[in-house]
N, C-alpha and C positions, 0 to 999 in steps of 0.2 A: 503492499500499500504506499509506503514512504517512498519507493521507487518511482510508482506511478505518479504521485505528487509533483516530486521532483521534475519528471520530465513534461509534467503538465505545465507548471512554471518556466522551464525552458523554452518549450514552443511558443508560451505566450510573449516570452521578452523577445524573441527572435521575430515574432509577427509584429510588435509593438515597432523593433527597430526597423524592419521592414517598411512598415506602413509608413513610417515619420522620415525615413530616406526617401521615399516615393513622392511625398510631399515636399520635400526639400527640394527635389528635382523639377517642379511643376513651374513651369514658364510663368514669369509674372504679366498680368495684365497691365494696362494702361494705368487704370485706377490705383492697382499694387504699386506700381512705380511712384505715382504721385504720394501714396500712404507713408511708402518708405523714405522720400525726400521730406516728408515733415515729421518724421520721427526724431526724436533727440539721438542720431547716430552718427557715430563719425562718418566722412566722405570715404574713408577706407573701407567701411562696413557696408557701404551702400554700394560700391564699386564690388566688393567680393561676393554680394547677394546675387547682383545682377551677372556677374559671371558664372557663377554656380547655377543659378536657376534658367538664366536666358530670357527673352520677351517673347509673348506670342502674339504681337501687332505688329503689322507690316511697315516699311516706310513709304510714307506719301506725304504729301503738302499737308495735308489735315493732320497727321499725327506730329509732323513736326512744329505746326503751328503750336496745337497743343502743348508739347513738351517744352516749346519756349516761354509758353503762357504760365507754366508751372515755376519759371524763374530757374531752369535748369541749368547747370555750367559745364565748361566745355569739357571735363575730364568725364562725367557721367553719360554725357551725349555720347563722347567718343567711345564709352563700353557699350553703349546702345548700338551705335553705328558697328561695332565689331560682331556684335550678335546677328545684326540684319546681314552683314556679309557672310558669316560661317553658314546662315541656310543656303546662299547662293542661288536662290531662285527668284525670277522676276517674271513679272506678265505687265506686258504693252498691251494696252487697248487703245484702239482707232475707232472713230466713227466719221463717217460722212453723210451729214455735216458734223464738225466738230462742235465741241460745247455740249454734249450728254452728261448727264449724272450718272457715275457708274456705282452699283451697291455689291459689295463684295461678303456674300454670305449673309446680307439683309443689312451691311454696314455700309453707310456712305463713305467712298474714298475720294471723289473729287470726280473733276469734270475730264473728257476727252480733250487734246489727248493725254493719257494717263499711264504713268508707270510705276509699278508697285512691286517694291524690292522687300527682301527679307521673309518670302511666304515658304511655308512648310511643302512638303512632297506628299500631297493630297488633292483629293476630288474639291473645287469650288463651284458654285452657284454664283454666277453673273447677271444681274439685271441692268438693262442700260434704258434711261429714260431721258425724251427730250420733247419739249411742249411742241405739239402739232404734227408729231411722229408717232407712230406705233411703237408701243415698250418691246424690248427683246429679253426674252430670258435664257438664258444658255448656259452649260456646263461645261466646266474644262478641266482637264487634271495636270497637275505638275508633276514631272518624275524626278528622281532625284539628280541633282546637278544640270536640269536642264530647263530653261524657261519658255515661255509661249510668247506668243505675239496675236491677239484678234484684232482683225479687221472686219468693221461690220457698216454695210450699207444701209441707211435707215430708211423706211418706208413712210411716207407722209399717211397721215391719218385721213379714215374717210372722208370728214367735213372738210379737211383741207385740199381735196384735191380736185374739188369741182372749180373749173376755169372761169373768170369772170366774162361777163357777157362782151360780145365785141362793141367797140366804141363806133359811133354812126360815122358813116363815110362822108366826108363833106365833098361835094363836086368841085373840080378845080376847072378853070376855062381851059380849052385845048391850046396847045402850043405846038409850033413846027418842031418834025420829028427829027431828032440830034441824033448823031452816031451813038452807037452803044458804046458803052466806056469798057477798055478791057477789064476782066475781072483781075485784082492782083494776084500775084503768084502764091500761093499758101507757102507759109514760112515753117520750117522744121520746129518742132516742139521739142522739149527738153528730153533726154533719154530717160528710157524706162528704168528705174531702179530696181536693185536687187538687194533681197534681206538676207543677212547672216548674223546669226547668233555667236558670239564669242564669250566663252566661259573659261576661267582659271581655277585650278586648284595649287595655293588658297586663292580667295578672290582678291579684288583689290589691285589689279595689275593695270597699267597705265597701256592704251592700246593706240598705235601710231599706222596709219595707212597711206604709204607712200610719203611718210615723212609729217604727214599732218595728225594732230593729235584729236582722237575720237572718244575721249572718256577713258573711264575704268572699268574693268570686267566684275561682274557679268553685263554685258551690253548687247544691245542688237543696234547693228549699223547697216546706213543703206548706200551702199555703191553702184556707179555705173558700170556699164560692159567694158570689158579691157582686164589688162592684167595687171595686179595690186600687189604691192609687197604688205605682209601685215606683221606688223614690229611688236612684241609684248616685252614689257618691262616693267619689273619691280625689284625694290630693293632687297639686296641680300640673296637674290635669286638670278640663275644665268638668263642673259637677252635670249628670246624665242622669235624665228621670222618663219612665217608661212607665205609661198607663193601661192595666188590663186588666179584663173582665170574665169572671168563672167563672159559668157555668151549672149548675144542679142536674144531677147525672149526671156533669159532668166528673171525669176522672179524671187525664189529662194533657193540658198544654198544649203547641204548639211552643214551643221553647227561644228564651230571648233571648240572642243573641251581639251583644253591643253594641261596636263600636269607639269608644275614648274619643278624644275631642279634646282635646289641651293648650291648658291656658290663654295659652301665649305660643308 
């Protein structure tokens, strides 16, 4: 009986420790970050808590504004930025026309064109709303280490599609016929761009295309047809160069997922 009691107590201790550890690993919501900042704890403790638990809200203009309103300092913001880059997944939403409101899993993220970073690898529901246009509900899955780009052409609502009645035609006095004016020669439009997703492990590497800086990874970039040199640079890692060729008519190329090699 005594052995059974000791075994039962041991199991309870292990269960309590496991539950406490699991709770400790639960990522912080925006409200929990705010509560943590308002506690009477040291900045070191705040940074350690963010590093241990992570965050479960993505990087958007909306969330950045909310963090700034909390009076967050640069060190804490840098710790949250590090957690966003650790997730390494990005969702880009574009609409035609732009300016649509995007809700991700029911929460407002901002207006298009919109780039959301720091997302987990799972399925998301995307709702797109723009006044005068039919709403769009969509589901999109983000897999490990890969981002997605969603482009949607919105359709006008039924009440918005009716065209106004034609204006009355006012007769004009007849004039002598003139020689027809030759039609202007059509001017060439801009080349069709091709989309390519550049991801690195670790994230946060600078991306240069033909010597021009295009931002930091993970990042979708748009390039015209032709041959391009993509250089990936990150401090303490070896420089990586990729040569790609985009042909006329190409709209999407396979993603570049580069694992960086430390210099030491």
